[in-house]
MARKOLTOR-218961 format. One line per field, with one value per residue: residue in one letter; x, y, z of N, C-alpha, C, CB in turn. Coordinates in steps of 0.05 Angstrom, whole numbers. Each point is the difference from the previous one (the first is absolute). Glycine has a CB too. Layout:
res: a/...
nX: X/...
nY: Y/...
nZ: Z/...
caX: X/...
caY: Y/...
caZ: Z/...
cX: X/...
cY: Y/...
cZ: Z/...
cbX: X/...
cbY: Y/...
cbZ: Z/...
//
This chain:
res: m/t/p/q/d/l/f/a/r/f/q/r/n/a/l/a/g/e/a/g/l/d/a/e/i/l/a/d/d/i/v/l/e/t/p/f/a/p/d/g/h/p/r/r/v/e/g/r/e/t/v/a/a/m/m/r/e/g/r/k/a/l/p/i/v/f/e/e/f/r/d/v/v/v/h/e/t/a/d/p/e/v/i/v/a/e/y/e/m/v/a/s/v/p/g/t/g/k/a/g/s/a/n/f/i/v/v/l/r/a/r/d/g/r/i/v/h/w/r/e/y/q/d/r/a/a/m/a/e/a/l/g
nX: 89/15/-28/54/-28/-22/56/25/-46/13/60/-15/-37/43/43/-40/-7/-52/-36/47/-55/6/-62/40/-6/-69/-29/-40/18/62/-17/46/3/35/-16/32/-47/25/-57/-23/5/-56/19/-26/17/-51/25/48/-14/20/58/10/-13/40/48/-7/0/51/35/-16/17/62/38/21/33/-30/69/-24/-49/48/-12/-34/-15/-41/-19/-15/-50/-5/-19/33/-28/57/56/5/28/39/9/36/-43/65/-40/43/-43/19/40/26/59/-55/30/-46/2/-60/16/-46/-19/-25/-40/8/-62/25/-61/26/72/-21/32/-55/38/42/2/42/21/17/50/-60/60/23/-45/15/61/-9/-34/41
nY: -3546/-20/54/-15/2/58/26/-23/29/57/-5/-12/51/40/-20/6/69/-33/37/-17/-24/-36/-1/-48/17/16/-49/15/31/33/29/35/19/50/1/43/9/60/13/-37/-66/-35/1/-46/-20/-42/-34/-41/53/39/-23/0/61/17/-30/28/58/-7/-16/50/41/-23/45/-64/-37/-33/5/-42/-20/33/-47/-57/-4/-46/12/-65/29/-47/5/-53/59/32/9/48/12/36/23/49/5/15/42/23/44/-39/52/10/-31/-22/-51/0/-50/6/-39/-34/-18/-39/-16/-45/-19/-46/-19/-46/17/63/41/-18/54/38/25/38/21/43/18/42/20/-40/16/61/-10/-34/46/51
nZ: 4982/60/12/-31/-56/11/14/-54/-35/25/-20/-59/-5/19/-41/-53/12/33/34/48/-17/-63/9/17/63/4/35/-47/53/-18/55/-39/67/-28/74/-36/-53/5/21/-49/17/4/62/-42/-64/11/-49/-18/-27/46/2/-62/-6/46/-27/-56/23/36/-49/-35/47/11/-41/30/-36/55/-1/40/30/38/40/-32/67/-32/66/-19/28/36/-64/-34/-17/21/-36/40/-63/42/-63/6/-54/-20/-35/-38/-10/-59/1/62/2/36/28/44/27/16/49/-30/58/-50/51/-55/22/-45/-1/-41/-3/24/35/39/10/-38/68/-42/62/-53/36/-19/9/-43/-43/1/-8/-53/-29/17
caX: 23/1/4/28/1/-15/17/23/-11/-3/26/8/-16/9/27/-3/-14/-29/-15/8/-22/-15/-26/3/6/-19/-26/-22/-9/23/-2/26/-1/24/-10/13/-3/-5/-27/-7/6/-16/14/-11/-11/-10/-6/23/3/5/27/19/-1/14/29/10/0/20/27/4/2/23/23/24/9/8/26/6/-11/22/-6/-26/-4/-27/-7/-23/-17/-13/-20/15/-9/9/28/6/25/13/20/6/-2/18/-10/11/-18/15/5/3/22/-11/-4/-7/-11/-20/-5/-28/-9/-24/-13/-12/-15/-6/-18/-2/20/-4/0/-26/3/26/1/27/9/20/14/-9/19/22/-10/-3/27/12/-13/4
caY: 14/8/29/6/-1/23/23/-1/7/29/11/-3/18/28/4/-2/24/-6/3/-20/-18/-4/-13/-29/-9/12/-13/16/18/13/26/13/22/16/17/26/13/29/9/-1/-27/-19/-16/-28/-6/-28/-14/-6/17/28/1/-4/25/21/-6/5/29/12/-7/17/28/4/2/-11/-27/-14/-13/-23/-3/-4/-7/-13/-19/-11/-13/-18/5/-24/-6/-7/16/28/7/28/5/26/3/27/-1/19/8/24/14/1/26/22/-6/-3/-27/0/-25/3/-24/-9/-24/-11/-23/-14/-24/-16/-23/-14/9/27/20/9/25/12/25/10/24/12/24/20/22/-9/-3/27/10/-14/10/28
caZ: 9/28/4/-7/-30/-10/5/-19/-26/2/-3/-28/-17/4/-11/-29/-9/-2/24/19/5/-24/4/2/28/18/3/-9/21/13/13/2/18/4/21/0/-26/3/-6/-28/-10/16/21/-2/-26/1/-25/-17/-24/9/10/-22/-17/15/-1/-28/-5/18/-11/-23/8/18/-18/13/-5/24/-6/17/27/19/28/0/21/-1/25/0/23/10/-21/-24/-23/4/5/2/-14/3/-21/-10/-29/-12/-26/-12/-19/-25/-12/19/18/27/10/28/10/21/15/0/14/-13/13/-23/6/-24/3/-26/-18/-9/22/7/15/-2/15/-5/15/-16/9/-19/-2/-17/-27/-11/-5/-23/-24/2
cX: -2/1/28/3/-13/16/23/-10/-4/27/9/-15/10/27/-1/-15/-30/-13/8/-21/-16/-25/2/5/-20/-26/-22/-8/23/-7/29/-3/27/-8/13/0/-6/-29/-4/6/-16/18/-9/-12/-7/-5/23/3/6/29/20/1/15/30/12/2/21/29/6/5/26/26/26/5/8/25/6/-17/23/-12/-28/-1/-29/-5/-24/-15/-12/-22/15/-9/12/31/1/27/9/20/4/0/17/-9/15/-20/16/3/5/25/-10/-4/-7/-10/-21/-4/-30/-3/-26/-10/-17/-14/-7/-19/-3/18/-2/0/-28/1/29/-1/29/4/24/13/-6/20/24/-9/-2/27/13/-12/4/5
cY: 7/30/9/1/25/26/1/7/31/13/-2/19/29/5/-2/24/-4/8/-22/-21/-3/-17/-30/-9/11/-16/19/21/13/26/10/25/14/21/28/14/30/6/0/-27/-20/-15/-29/-3/-30/-10/-2/20/29/3/-3/25/22/-4/6/30/14/-5/18/29/6/0/-11/-28/-13/-17/-23/2/-5/-8/-13/-21/-9/-15/-18/5/-27/-9/-6/16/28/1/30/4/28/2/29/-3/23/6/25/12/3/29/23/-4/-3/-29/2/-27/7/-27/-6/-24/-8/-23/-13/-25/-13/-23/-12/10/28/19/9/26/9/27/10/26/11/23/22/23/-7/-2/28/13/-12/10/30/14
cZ: 29/2/-8/-30/-12/4/-19/-28/-2/-5/-29/-19/2/-14/-31/-12/-4/27/19/6/-26/5/5/29/20/1/-10/20/15/13/2/17/1/21/0/-27/4/-6/-30/-13/17/20/0/-28/0/-28/-19/-23/8/9/-23/-18/14/-1/-27/-5/18/-10/-24/7/17/-17/12/-10/26/-6/18/26/18/27/2/23/-1/26/-4/26/9/-20/-26/-25/0/3/4/-13/5/-22/-6/-31/-11/-28/-11/-19/-25/-10/19/18/29/6/29/8/22/13/0/19/-13/17/-23/11/-26/6/-28/-21/-11/24/5/16/-1/15/-1/15/-14/14/-20/-3/-18/-29/-13/-6/-25/-26/-4/-25
cbX: 7/23/-34/16/0/-43/-13/22/-23/-38/12/11/-39/-25/20/0/42/9/-39/30/-2/43/-20/18/48/19/17/-16/-40/30/-42/14/-35/18/-8/29/-15/48/-1/9/46/-31/4/-9/28/-20/-46/-7/-32/-48/-15/-10/-44/-40/-7/-21/-49/-31/-4/-30/-50/-24/-22/-8/16/-49/16/46/-45/29/29/-5/36/0/18/24/-10/10/-35/6/-43/-44/17/-27/-13/-7/-13/28/-47/39/-45/47/-26/-16/-27/-49/30/-23/33/-10/43/-23/40/-5/23/15/-1/36/-19/45/-24/-47/3/-26/46/-15/-38/11/-39/0/-18/-24/38/-47/-13/20/-25/-42/5/8/-33/15
cbY: 19/-43/-1/-21/-50/-24/0/-36/-45/-5/-12/-49/-31/1/-19/-50/12/-38/23/34/14/3/35/0/-2/45/-26/-38/-29/-23/-11/-17/-23/-7/-40/-17/-43/10/29/48/14/-5/41/-2/36/8/17/-48/-30/4/-19/-49/-14/5/-36/-43/-2/-7/-47/-31/2/-22/40/29/12/-1/43/-3/-17/34/38/7/21/-3/40/-35/48/14/29/-45/-25/11/-39/6/-33/1/-44/13/-21/-16/-19/-18/25/-46/-16/7/25/44/-20/48/-26/39/8/15/13/15/21/17/20/13/20/-9/-47/-16/16/-48/-12/-23/-14/-21/-17/-14/-28/-12/15/-25/-42/5/8/-40/-37/-8
cbZ: -46/12/37/42/1/9/48/28/-3/32/47/10/6/44/42/5/-22/-34/-24/20/49/-26/-29/-47/-13/-10/40/-27/5/-33/27/-46/27/-48/26/36/-22/-12/41/-2/-17/-39/28/51/-23/45/6/12/-24/14/44/1/-20/30/35/-16/-12/38/17/-26/-1/39/-19/40/-47/17/-15/-18/-17/-24/15/-50/30/-51/26/-28/-14/48/23/19/1/21/-28/43/-36/51/-19/41/2/28/12/4/37/-11/-36/0/-31/-3/-34/-2/-11/-24/29/-48/44/-46/48/-31/43/-19/40/11/-12/-40/-13/1/31/-45/31/-46/44/-41/23/12/46/39/13/26/50/29/5/42
//
């Protein structure tokens, strides 16, 4: 799979209520980085099983339904293994009537059809407000 295919799979997974990054699309030595993660949350996680477990548990713990990806722009780079994706993720909290959205930027590196590096920049304030 190309980096674009892998990003599209992430989108499909998220909209289906599953962990966006499933073990099948992760390289054994994946590095996941979230430089703006809040205190108490890891900013760097390594290894397929560790990342996949974190994604599964995070999805179970997050009481939201992802409804759509808006304004998706995927930038190709000079390196064919790397794309930069910008998007707005729209979600709602079942049973509360609350809905919101947050903007993200992801730098994705793929090799041999799997994600080897995922660096995600999140609009933490918008996420907190949406979950408020």
